[in-house]
PyMOL Python script that loads the backbone (N, CA, C, O; Angstrom):
from pymol import cmd

cmd.read_pdbstr("""\
ATOM      1  N   MET A   1     -19.045 -12.606 -42.265  1.00  0.00           N
ATOM      2  CA  MET A   1     -19.121 -12.600 -40.227  1.00  0.00           C
ATOM      3  C   MET A   1     -20.308 -10.962 -40.623  1.00  0.00           C
ATOM      4  O   MET A   1     -20.060  -9.967 -41.305  1.00  0.00           O
ATOM      5  N   ALA A   2     -21.357 -11.287 -39.959  1.00  0.00           N
ATOM      6  CA  ALA A   2     -21.527 -10.259 -38.853  1.00  0.00           C
ATOM      7  C   ALA A   2     -21.744  -9.159 -38.261  1.00  0.00           C
ATOM      8  O   ALA A   2     -22.465  -9.109 -37.264  1.00  0.00           O
ATOM      9  N   THR A   3     -21.274  -8.313 -38.674  1.00  0.00           N
ATOM     10  CA  THR A   3     -21.324  -7.239 -37.371  1.00  0.00           C
ATOM     11  C   THR A   3     -22.791  -6.947 -36.352  1.00  0.00           C
ATOM     12  O   THR A   3     -24.002  -7.046 -36.551  1.00  0.00           O
ATOM     13  N   ALA A   4     -22.009  -6.581 -35.297  1.00  0.00           N
ATOM     14  CA  ALA A   4     -23.035  -5.908 -34.305  1.00  0.00           C
ATOM     15  C   ALA A   4     -22.904  -4.491 -34.264  1.00  0.00           C
ATOM     16  O   ALA A   4     -21.807  -3.935 -34.327  1.00  0.00           O
ATOM     17  N   THR A   5     -24.135  -3.809 -34.148  1.00  0.00           N
ATOM     18  CA  THR A   5     -24.001  -2.409 -34.153  1.00  0.00           C
ATOM     19  C   THR A   5     -24.776  -2.107 -32.700  1.00  0.00           C
ATOM     20  O   THR A   5     -25.894  -2.460 -32.326  1.00  0.00           O
ATOM     21  N   LEU A   6     -23.847  -1.393 -32.093  1.00  0.00           N
ATOM     22  CA  LEU A   6     -24.212  -1.406 -30.446  1.00  0.00           C
ATOM     23  C   LEU A   6     -24.252   0.514 -30.260  1.00  0.00           C
ATOM     24  O   LEU A   6     -23.350   1.351 -30.291  1.00  0.00           O
ATOM     25  N   ALA A   7     -25.480   0.603 -30.101  1.00  0.00           N
ATOM     26  CA  ALA A   7     -26.081   2.219 -29.750  1.00  0.00           C
ATOM     27  C   ALA A   7     -25.951   2.716 -28.656  1.00  0.00           C
ATOM     28  O   ALA A   7     -26.289   2.109 -27.640  1.00  0.00           O
ATOM     29  N   ALA A   8     -25.206   4.458 -28.627  1.00  0.00           N
ATOM     30  CA  ALA A   8     -25.318   4.532 -27.683  1.00  0.00           C
ATOM     31  C   ALA A   8     -26.309   5.031 -26.717  1.00  0.00           C
ATOM     32  O   ALA A   8     -27.440   5.320 -27.108  1.00  0.00           O
ATOM     33  N   THR A   9     -25.979   5.150 -25.520  1.00  0.00           N
ATOM     34  CA  THR A   9     -27.123   4.855 -24.537  1.00  0.00           C
ATOM     35  C   THR A   9     -27.089   6.494 -24.048  1.00  0.00           C
ATOM     36  O   THR A   9     -26.114   7.166 -24.383  1.00  0.00           O
ATOM     37  N   ARG A  10     -28.070   7.048 -23.330  1.00  0.00           N
ATOM     38  CA  ARG A  10     -27.457   7.986 -22.735  1.00  0.00           C
ATOM     39  C   ARG A  10     -28.853   8.016 -21.294  1.00  0.00           C
ATOM     40  O   ARG A  10     -30.006   7.598 -21.183  1.00  0.00           O
ATOM     41  N   PRO A  11     -27.853   8.779 -20.418  1.00  0.00           N
ATOM     42  CA  PRO A  11     -28.990   8.457 -19.646  1.00  0.00           C
ATOM     43  C   PRO A  11     -30.791   9.248 -18.747  1.00  0.00           C
ATOM     44  O   PRO A  11     -31.261  10.384 -18.827  1.00  0.00           O
ATOM     45  N   THR A  12     -31.230   8.174 -18.098  1.00  0.00           N
ATOM     46  CA  THR A  12     -32.565   8.704 -18.531  1.00  0.00           C
ATOM     47  C   THR A  12     -32.338   9.934 -17.584  1.00  0.00           C
ATOM     48  O   THR A  12     -31.171  10.173 -17.271  1.00  0.00           O
ATOM     49  N   ALA A  13     -33.618  10.966 -16.960  1.00  0.00           N
ATOM     50  CA  ALA A  13     -33.397  11.968 -16.092  1.00  0.00           C
ATOM     51  C   ALA A  13     -33.790  11.602 -15.242  1.00  0.00           C
ATOM     52  O   ALA A  13     -33.815  12.482 -14.381  1.00  0.00           O
ATOM     53  N   ASP A  14     -34.449  10.024 -14.676  1.00  0.00           N
ATOM     54  CA  ASP A  14     -33.908   9.408 -13.281  1.00  0.00           C
ATOM     55  C   ASP A  14     -32.935   8.607 -13.273  1.00  0.00           C
ATOM     56  O   ASP A  14     -32.970   7.792 -12.351  1.00  0.00           O
ATOM     57  N   ALA A  15     -31.999   8.535 -14.027  1.00  0.00           N
ATOM     58  CA  ALA A  15     -31.295   7.799 -13.559  1.00  0.00           C
ATOM     59  C   ALA A  15     -29.750   8.798 -12.703  1.00  0.00           C
ATOM     60  O   ALA A  15     -29.495   9.984 -12.911  1.00  0.00           O
ATOM     61  N   PRO A  16     -28.928   7.803 -11.726  1.00  0.00           N
ATOM     62  CA  PRO A  16     -28.460   8.255 -11.178  1.00  0.00           C
ATOM     63  C   PRO A  16     -27.097   8.529 -12.344  1.00  0.00           C
ATOM     64  O   PRO A  16     -26.688   7.815 -13.259  1.00  0.00           O
ATOM     65  N   THR A  17     -26.578  10.042 -11.785  1.00  0.00           N
ATOM     66  CA  THR A  17     -25.387  10.229 -12.866  1.00  0.00           C
ATOM     67  C   THR A  17     -24.358  10.112 -12.278  1.00  0.00           C
ATOM     68  O   THR A  17     -23.443  10.722 -12.831  1.00  0.00           O
ATOM     69  N   ARG A  18     -23.840   9.131 -10.594  1.00  0.00           N
ATOM     70  CA  ARG A  18     -22.611   8.386 -10.566  1.00  0.00           C
ATOM     71  C   ARG A  18     -23.163   7.084  -9.680  1.00  0.00           C
ATOM     72  O   ARG A  18     -24.295   6.614  -9.790  1.00  0.00           O
ATOM     73  N   ARG A  19     -22.194   6.633  -8.840  1.00  0.00           N
ATOM     74  CA  ARG A  19     -22.520   5.708  -8.259  1.00  0.00           C
ATOM     75  C   ARG A  19     -22.204   5.305  -6.465  1.00  0.00           C
ATOM     76  O   ARG A  19     -21.117   4.938  -6.019  1.00  0.00           O
ATOM     77  N   GLU A  20     -23.290   5.473  -5.787  1.00  0.00           N
ATOM     78  CA  GLU A  20     -21.914   5.143  -4.157  1.00  0.00           C
ATOM     79  C   GLU A  20     -21.960   3.744  -3.948  1.00  0.00           C
ATOM     80  O   GLU A  20     -22.429   2.652  -4.265  1.00  0.00           O
ATOM     81  N   PRO A  21     -21.008   4.577  -3.048  1.00  0.00           N
ATOM     82  CA  PRO A  21     -19.956   2.870  -3.289  1.00  0.00           C
ATOM     83  C   PRO A  21     -20.784   2.641  -1.867  1.00  0.00           C
ATOM     84  O   PRO A  21     -21.312   3.294  -0.967  1.00  0.00           O
ATOM     85  N   ALA A  22     -20.543   1.292  -2.269  1.00  0.00           N
ATOM     86  CA  ALA A  22     -21.431   0.217  -0.935  1.00  0.00           C
ATOM     87  C   ALA A  22     -21.093   0.275   0.094  1.00  0.00           C
ATOM     88  O   ALA A  22     -19.942   0.618   0.362  1.00  0.00           O
ATOM     89  N   ALA A  23     -21.800   0.024   0.822  1.00  0.00           N
ATOM     90  CA  ALA A  23     -21.545   0.410   3.018  1.00  0.00           C
ATOM     91  C   ALA A  23     -20.615  -0.497   3.054  1.00  0.00           C
ATOM     92  O   ALA A  23     -20.628  -1.554   2.423  1.00  0.00           O
ATOM     93  N   SER A  24     -19.602  -0.036   3.946  1.00  0.00           N
ATOM     94  CA  SER A  24     -18.722  -1.188   4.057  1.00  0.00           C
ATOM     95  C   SER A  24     -18.297  -0.566   5.637  1.00  0.00           C
ATOM     96  O   SER A  24     -18.351   0.591   6.052  1.00  0.00           O
ATOM     97  N   ASP A  25     -17.890  -1.732   6.266  1.00  0.00           N
ATOM     98  CA  ASP A  25     -16.574  -1.104   7.444  1.00  0.00           C
ATOM     99  C   ASP A  25     -15.417  -1.500   8.190  1.00  0.00           C
ATOM    100  O   ASP A  25     -14.948  -1.708   9.309  1.00  0.00           O
ATOM    101  N   GLY A  26     -15.130  -1.484   6.450  1.00  0.00           N
ATOM    102  CA  GLY A  26     -13.561  -1.330   6.467  1.00  0.00           C
ATOM    103  C   GLY A  26     -13.007  -2.958   5.524  1.00  0.00           C
ATOM    104  O   GLY A  26     -13.722  -3.178   4.546  1.00  0.00           O
ATOM    105  N   CYS A  27     -12.030  -3.858   5.725  1.00  0.00           N
ATOM    106  CA  CYS A  27     -11.635  -4.711   4.503  1.00  0.00           C
ATOM    107  C   CYS A  27     -12.592  -5.420   4.473  1.00  0.00           C
ATOM    108  O   CYS A  27     -13.398  -5.870   5.288  1.00  0.00           O
ATOM    109  N   GLU A  28     -12.304  -5.505   2.781  1.00  0.00           N
ATOM    110  CA  GLU A  28     -13.378  -6.320   2.046  1.00  0.00           C
ATOM    111  C   GLU A  28     -12.607  -8.084   1.847  1.00  0.00           C
ATOM    112  O   GLU A  28     -12.976  -9.251   1.981  1.00  0.00           O
ATOM    113  N   ASP A  29     -11.451  -7.388   1.485  1.00  0.00           N
ATOM    114  CA  ASP A  29     -10.559  -9.194   1.594  1.00  0.00           C
ATOM    115  C   ASP A  29     -11.059  -9.639   2.669  1.00  0.00           C
ATOM    116  O   ASP A  29     -11.499  -8.833   3.490  1.00  0.00           O
ATOM    117  N   ARG A  30     -11.118 -11.305   2.963  1.00  0.00           N
ATOM    118  CA  ARG A  30     -10.635 -12.429   3.991  1.00  0.00           C
ATOM    119  C   ARG A  30     -10.085 -13.418   3.392  1.00  0.00           C
ATOM    120  O   ARG A  30     -10.049 -13.537   2.167  1.00  0.00           O
ATOM    121  N   ALA A  31      -9.517 -14.364   4.363  1.00  0.00           N
ATOM    122  CA  ALA A  31      -8.767 -14.944   3.393  1.00  0.00           C
ATOM    123  C   ALA A  31      -8.308 -16.009   4.563  1.00  0.00           C
ATOM    124  O   ALA A  31      -8.141 -15.801   5.765  1.00  0.00           O
ATOM    125  N   LEU A  32      -8.167 -17.168   3.834  1.00  0.00           N
ATOM    126  CA  LEU A  32      -8.575 -18.842   5.288  1.00  0.00           C
ATOM    127  C   LEU A  32      -6.951 -18.807   5.283  1.00  0.00           C
ATOM    128  O   LEU A  32      -6.322 -18.759   4.225  1.00  0.00           O
ATOM    129  N   TYR A  33      -6.253 -18.839   6.707  1.00  0.00           N
ATOM    130  CA  TYR A  33      -5.255 -18.682   7.002  1.00  0.00           C
ATOM    131  C   TYR A  33      -5.096 -20.418   7.725  1.00  0.00           C
ATOM    132  O   TYR A  33      -6.087 -20.904   8.270  1.00  0.00           O
ATOM    133  N   HIS A  34      -3.835 -21.185   7.651  1.00  0.00           N
ATOM    134  CA  HIS A  34      -3.404 -21.745   8.670  1.00  0.00           C
ATOM    135  C   HIS A  34      -2.570 -22.302   9.527  1.00  0.00           C
ATOM    136  O   HIS A  34      -1.800 -23.188   9.156  1.00  0.00           O
ATOM    137  N   CYS A  35      -2.608 -21.829  10.883  1.00  0.00           N
ATOM    138  CA  CYS A  35      -1.532 -22.060  11.750  1.00  0.00           C
ATOM    139  C   CYS A  35      -0.801 -23.235  12.116  1.00  0.00           C
ATOM    140  O   CYS A  35      -1.217 -24.369  11.879  1.00  0.00           O
ATOM    141  N   HIS A  36       0.393 -22.954  12.748  1.00  0.00           N
ATOM    142  CA  HIS A  36       0.792 -23.500  12.733  1.00  0.00           C
ATOM    143  C   HIS A  36       0.463 -25.053  13.859  1.00  0.00           C
ATOM    144  O   HIS A  36       1.047 -26.134  13.780  1.00  0.00           O
ATOM    145  N   CYS A  37      -0.608 -24.672  14.805  1.00  0.00           N
ATOM    146  CA  CYS A  37      -0.558 -25.348  16.240  1.00  0.00           C
ATOM    147  C   CYS A  37      -1.705 -25.944  15.476  1.00  0.00           C
ATOM    148  O   CYS A  37      -2.299 -26.477  16.413  1.00  0.00           O
ATOM    149  N   GLY A  38      -2.603 -26.285  14.134  1.00  0.00           N
ATOM    150  CA  GLY A  38      -3.043 -26.564  12.949  1.00  0.00           C
ATOM    151  C   GLY A  38      -4.653 -25.855  13.571  1.00  0.00           C
ATOM    152  O   GLY A  38      -5.695 -26.493  13.415  1.00  0.00           O
ATOM    153  N   TYR A  39      -4.641 -24.725  14.144  1.00  0.00           N
ATOM    154  CA  TYR A  39      -6.230 -24.221  14.111  1.00  0.00           C
ATOM    155  C   TYR A  39      -6.338 -23.174  12.776  1.00  0.00           C
ATOM    156  O   TYR A  39      -5.635 -22.165  12.830  1.00  0.00           O
ATOM    157  N   VAL A  40      -6.995 -23.331  11.860  1.00  0.00           N
ATOM    158  CA  VAL A  40      -7.669 -23.125  10.274  1.00  0.00           C
ATOM    159  C   VAL A  40      -8.645 -22.098  11.219  1.00  0.00           C
ATOM    160  O   VAL A  40      -9.225 -22.333  12.279  1.00  0.00           O
ATOM    161  N   PHE A  41      -8.598 -21.126  10.570  1.00  0.00           N
ATOM    162  CA  PHE A  41      -9.630 -19.632  10.302  1.00  0.00           C
ATOM    163  C   PHE A  41      -9.830 -18.571   9.240  1.00  0.00           C
ATOM    164  O   PHE A  41      -8.881 -18.332   8.494  1.00  0.00           O
ATOM    165  N   VAL A  42     -10.742 -18.042   9.124  1.00  0.00           N
ATOM    166  CA  VAL A  42     -11.064 -17.232   8.099  1.00  0.00           C
ATOM    167  C   VAL A  42     -10.339 -15.354   8.663  1.00  0.00           C
ATOM    168  O   VAL A  42     -11.049 -14.740   9.460  1.00  0.00           O
ATOM    169  N   ALA A  43      -9.455 -14.897   8.343  1.00  0.00           N
ATOM    170  CA  ALA A  43      -9.856 -13.243   8.868  1.00  0.00           C
ATOM    171  C   ALA A  43      -9.251 -12.414   7.950  1.00  0.00           C
ATOM    172  O   ALA A  43      -8.322 -12.848   7.268  1.00  0.00           O
ATOM    173  N   ASP A  44      -9.712 -11.091   7.817  1.00  0.00           N
ATOM    174  CA  ASP A  44      -9.332 -10.073   7.243  1.00  0.00           C
ATOM    175  C   ASP A  44      -8.103 -10.093   7.262  1.00  0.00           C
ATOM    176  O   ASP A  44      -7.277 -10.145   8.174  1.00  0.00           O
ATOM    177  N   VAL A  45      -7.988 -10.009   5.317  1.00  0.00           N
ATOM    178  CA  VAL A  45      -6.409  -9.212   5.193  1.00  0.00           C
ATOM    179  C   VAL A  45      -5.770  -8.278   5.588  1.00  0.00           C
ATOM    180  O   VAL A  45      -5.815  -7.191   5.013  1.00  0.00           O
ATOM    181  N   THR A  46      -5.127  -8.473   6.524  1.00  0.00           N
ATOM    182  CA  THR A  46      -3.656  -7.166   6.900  1.00  0.00           C
ATOM    183  C   THR A  46      -2.347  -7.575   6.860  1.00  0.00           C
ATOM    184  O   THR A  46      -2.099  -8.714   6.464  1.00  0.00           O
ATOM    185  N   ALA A  47      -1.746  -7.069   7.096  1.00  0.00           N
ATOM    186  CA  ALA A  47      -0.461  -6.981   7.471  1.00  0.00           C
ATOM    187  C   ALA A  47      -0.376  -7.696   8.470  1.00  0.00           C
ATOM    188  O   ALA A  47       0.442  -8.613   8.533  1.00  0.00           O
ATOM    189  N   GLY A  48      -1.033  -7.465   9.227  1.00  0.00           N
ATOM    190  CA  GLY A  48      -0.739  -8.815  10.552  1.00  0.00           C
ATOM    191  C   GLY A  48      -1.746  -9.559  11.095  1.00  0.00           C
ATOM    192  O   GLY A  48      -2.709  -9.081  11.695  1.00  0.00           O
ATOM    193  N   VAL A  49      -1.553 -10.681  10.903  1.00  0.00           N
ATOM    194  CA  VAL A  49      -3.091 -11.339  11.238  1.00  0.00           C
ATOM    195  C   VAL A  49      -2.519 -12.602  12.277  1.00  0.00           C
ATOM    196  O   VAL A  49      -1.723 -13.520  12.078  1.00  0.00           O
ATOM    197  N   ASP A  50      -3.331 -12.181  13.492  1.00  0.00           N
ATOM    198  CA  ASP A  50      -2.742 -13.545  14.414  1.00  0.00           C
ATOM    199  C   ASP A  50      -3.816 -14.378  14.714  1.00  0.00           C
ATOM    200  O   ASP A  50      -5.033 -14.193  14.740  1.00  0.00           O
ATOM    201  N   CYS A  51      -3.079 -15.363  14.939  1.00  0.00           N
ATOM    202  CA  CYS A  51      -4.678 -16.970  14.884  1.00  0.00           C
ATOM    203  C   CYS A  51      -4.904 -16.182  16.372  1.00  0.00           C
ATOM    204  O   CYS A  51      -4.144 -15.543  17.099  1.00  0.00           O
ATOM    205  N   PRO A  52      -6.203 -16.519  16.445  1.00  0.00           N
ATOM    206  CA  PRO A  52      -7.312 -16.287  17.650  1.00  0.00           C
ATOM    207  C   PRO A  52      -7.418 -17.462  18.384  1.00  0.00           C
ATOM    208  O   PRO A  52      -8.224 -17.508  19.313  1.00  0.00           O
ATOM    209  N   HIS A  53      -6.509 -18.715  18.020  1.00  0.00           N
ATOM    210  CA  HIS A  53      -6.267 -19.880  18.805  1.00  0.00           C
ATOM    211  C   HIS A  53      -4.819 -19.338  19.912  1.00  0.00           C
ATOM    212  O   HIS A  53      -4.984 -18.871  21.039  1.00  0.00           O
ATOM    213  N   CYS A  54      -3.685 -19.513  19.356  1.00  0.00           N
ATOM    214  CA  CYS A  54      -2.835 -19.717  20.098  1.00  0.00           C
ATOM    215  C   CYS A  54      -1.972 -17.981  19.892  1.00  0.00           C
ATOM    216  O   CYS A  54      -0.805 -17.823  20.250  1.00  0.00           O
ATOM    217  N   GLY A  55      -2.566 -17.177  19.453  1.00  0.00           N
ATOM    218  CA  GLY A  55      -1.890 -15.731  18.699  1.00  0.00           C
ATOM    219  C   GLY A  55      -1.056 -15.325  18.306  1.00  0.00           C
ATOM    220  O   GLY A  55      -0.774 -14.127  18.274  1.00  0.00           O
ATOM    221  N   SER A  56      -0.067 -16.748  17.663  1.00  0.00           N
ATOM    222  CA  SER A  56       0.737 -16.498  16.503  1.00  0.00           C
ATOM    223  C   SER A  56       0.916 -15.643  15.448  1.00  0.00           C
ATOM    224  O   SER A  56       0.002 -15.743  14.629  1.00  0.00           O
ATOM    225  N   ALA A  57       1.733 -14.863  15.175  1.00  0.00           N
ATOM    226  CA  ALA A  57       1.555 -14.490  13.739  1.00  0.00           C
ATOM    227  C   ALA A  57       1.678 -14.799  13.241  1.00  0.00           C
ATOM    228  O   ALA A  57       2.849 -15.177  13.224  1.00  0.00           O
ATOM    229  N   GLN A  58       0.858 -15.202  12.024  1.00  0.00           N
ATOM    230  CA  GLN A  58       0.433 -15.594  10.452  1.00  0.00           C
ATOM    231  C   GLN A  58       1.410 -14.658   9.509  1.00  0.00           C
ATOM    232  O   GLN A  58       1.587 -13.445   9.620  1.00  0.00           O
ATOM    233  N   ALA A  59       1.954 -15.498   8.618  1.00  0.00           N
ATOM    234  CA  ALA A  59       2.873 -14.973   7.346  1.00  0.00           C
ATOM    235  C   ALA A  59       1.709 -14.304   6.198  1.00  0.00           C
ATOM    236  O   ALA A  59       0.516 -14.577   6.063  1.00  0.00           O
ATOM    237  N   TRP A  60       2.530 -13.380   5.492  1.00  0.00           N
ATOM    238  CA  TRP A  60       1.413 -13.157   4.383  1.00  0.00           C
ATOM    239  C   TRP A  60       2.169 -13.061   3.274  1.00  0.00           C
ATOM    240  O   TRP A  60       1.638 -12.879   2.178  1.00  0.00           O
TER     241      TRP A  60
END
""", "prot")
cmd.dss("prot")
cmd.show_as("cartoon", "prot")
cmd.util.cbc("prot")
cmd.orient("prot")
């Protein structure tokens, strides 16, 4: 059985020392909701999502 050797790499002077978080305007998770009125929509995952068609609260 062959063994692989992993070489330790060191950051170069040009390499960033830390990663900046990606620009975001809030929630990054979205879900597909199916309302009892028949409307299907995609919305941010939050504790309270209302159907944009009838206004009914959606279970999560």
